[in-house]
TORVO-604014 format. One record per residue (C-alpha): x, y, z; residue number from 1. Coordinates in steps of 0.001 Angstrom, whole numbers, plus 500000, padded with zeros to 6 digits. Example, Ala and Ser with C-alpha at 12.3 -4.5 7.8 and 13.67 -1.06 7.14 Angstrom:
<pts>
<u 512300, v 495500, w 507800, nr 1>
<u 513670, v 498940, w 507140, nr 2>
</pts>
This chain:
<pts>
<u 500000, v 500000, w 500000, nr 1>
<u 501164, v 503501, w 499224, nr 2>
<u 500903, v 506089, w 501929, nr 3>
<u 499036, v 509181, w 500865, nr 4>
<u 500307, v 512498, w 502199, nr 5>
<u 497525, v 514658, w 503507, nr 6>
<u 497630, v 518240, w 504622, nr 7>
<u 498004, v 517105, w 508248, nr 8>
<u 501247, v 515234, w 507541, nr 9>
<u 502762, v 517808, w 505185, nr 10>
<u 504938, v 519339, w 507909, nr 11>
<u 506208, v 516063, w 509371, nr 12>
<u 509989, v 516324, w 509364, nr 13>
<u 509971, v 519671, w 507549, nr 14>
<u 509988, v 522244, w 510337, nr 15>
<u 511459, v 525016, w 508179, nr 16>
<u 508167, v 525295, w 506272, nr 17>
<u 506050, v 525988, w 509379, nr 18>
<u 504636, v 529493, w 509837, nr 19>
<u 506407, v 531649, w 512419, nr 20>
<u 505553, v 534606, w 514635, nr 21>
<u 507449, v 536917, w 516989, nr 22>
<u 506616, v 536681, w 520692, nr 23>
<u 505108, v 539885, w 522099, nr 24>
<u 507033, v 539499, w 525338, nr 25>
<u 510541, v 538206, w 524567, nr 26>
<u 510719, v 539157, w 520854, nr 27>
<u 511912, v 535665, w 519855, nr 28>
<u 510500, v 533842, w 516863, nr 29>
<u 508395, v 530739, w 517444, nr 30>
<u 506868, v 528190, w 515094, nr 31>
<u 503370, v 526866, w 514633, nr 32>
<u 502334, v 524039, w 516952, nr 33>
<u 499547, v 521561, w 516450, nr 34>
<u 497805, v 522650, w 519667, nr 35>
<u 497556, v 526180, w 518221, nr 36>
<u 495975, v 525035, w 514949, nr 37>
<u 492483, v 526311, w 515774, nr 38>
<u 493535, v 529747, w 517037, nr 39>
<u 496906, v 530498, w 515411, nr 40>
<u 495750, v 534019, w 514510, nr 41>
<u 495237, v 534908, w 518177, nr 42>
<u 498496, v 533381, w 519516, nr 43>
<u 500794, v 536163, w 520785, nr 44>
<u 503248, v 534470, w 523144, nr 45>
<u 505769, v 531670, w 522607, nr 46>
<u 505228, v 530075, w 526012, nr 47>
<u 503110, v 530070, w 529129, nr 48>
<u 505951, v 531862, w 530932, nr 49>
<u 505854, v 534775, w 528477, nr 50>
<u 502076, v 534953, w 528706, nr 51>
<u 502264, v 535196, w 532519, nr 52>
<u 505131, v 537703, w 532450, nr 53>
<u 503256, v 540020, w 530093, nr 54>
<u 500069, v 539992, w 532152, nr 55>
<u 501946, v 540739, w 535396, nr 56>
<u 503765, v 543777, w 533997, nr 57>
</pts>
């Protein structure tokens, strides 16, 4: 059987093709993660730590 590549498996092993953003807190770039798939447009922070740091300032 041949394996068929779907859109879900397109990025497997090809991290350089993932979309990136800049963190609002630490100004570092971060890549798309599967858990952010539904709300990627609203993601602002690279980590929980940055999210907490920004809200406490």
